[in-house]
N, C-alpha and C positions, 0 to 999 in steps of 0.2 A: 375748472378754469379754462379748459379748451373751448367750451361753449361760450363763455364770456369773451374770450379773445375773438371768436368768430363774429359775435354780435358787435363788438367794437369795430372790427374791420368793415362790416356791412353798414352800420349805422353812422359811423364817423362822428361820435359825440363831441361837443365842444368842451364839456366838463364831465368828469366821473366822480361821483360822491359815494363814499362807502358809509352805509348806515349800520351801526352795531349796537346791540343791546348792552347797556352799561353793566348789566349783570355778568357779562362775559369776563369781567375783571381784567387782570393783567394780561391775559391771553389775547385781549383785543389788540395789543401792540403787535403781537406776532401775526395776527390776522391782517392788520393794516399793512405791515411790512410785506407780507406775501402778496396781497392785492396790489400794492404799489409796485413791487418788482415785476409782477405779471402784466398789469394793465396801465400803470401810471396814474394813480388816483390824484385828484385835485384837492380833495378835502375829505373830512370824516365827521359824521354826526353821531353822537351818542344819544340813545333813547332811554328813557326811564318812565315806565308806565305805572309803577306802584311806589309805595313809600319806603321800601327797603333800601338802605344805603350801602349794603355790602357790595363789594366788587368794583368799586369806582376805579376807573382807569384813565380819566381825563388828563391829569398832570403827566402821566407816563407817555401818552401819545405825543405830546407837544414837541418832542425832539426826535422821534423815531423816523419820521418821514418828512423832514423839513424840506420845503420847496423854496426855490429862489423866486423872488417877485419879478 
């Protein structure tokens, strides 16, 4: 996370998106919260490259890092 903080400080991005494999499951909520607390993410994308539906975490993330518009 320290390296990501240094990159953010140097690059000064306008948006920070977190990309997480949907197979991460419910732990993706913890990952998103940690990244948001450290970097202040603007959004999260869940990826799924195969047909396995185990581990879905989309509905759980909707409220964990809610941002004001």
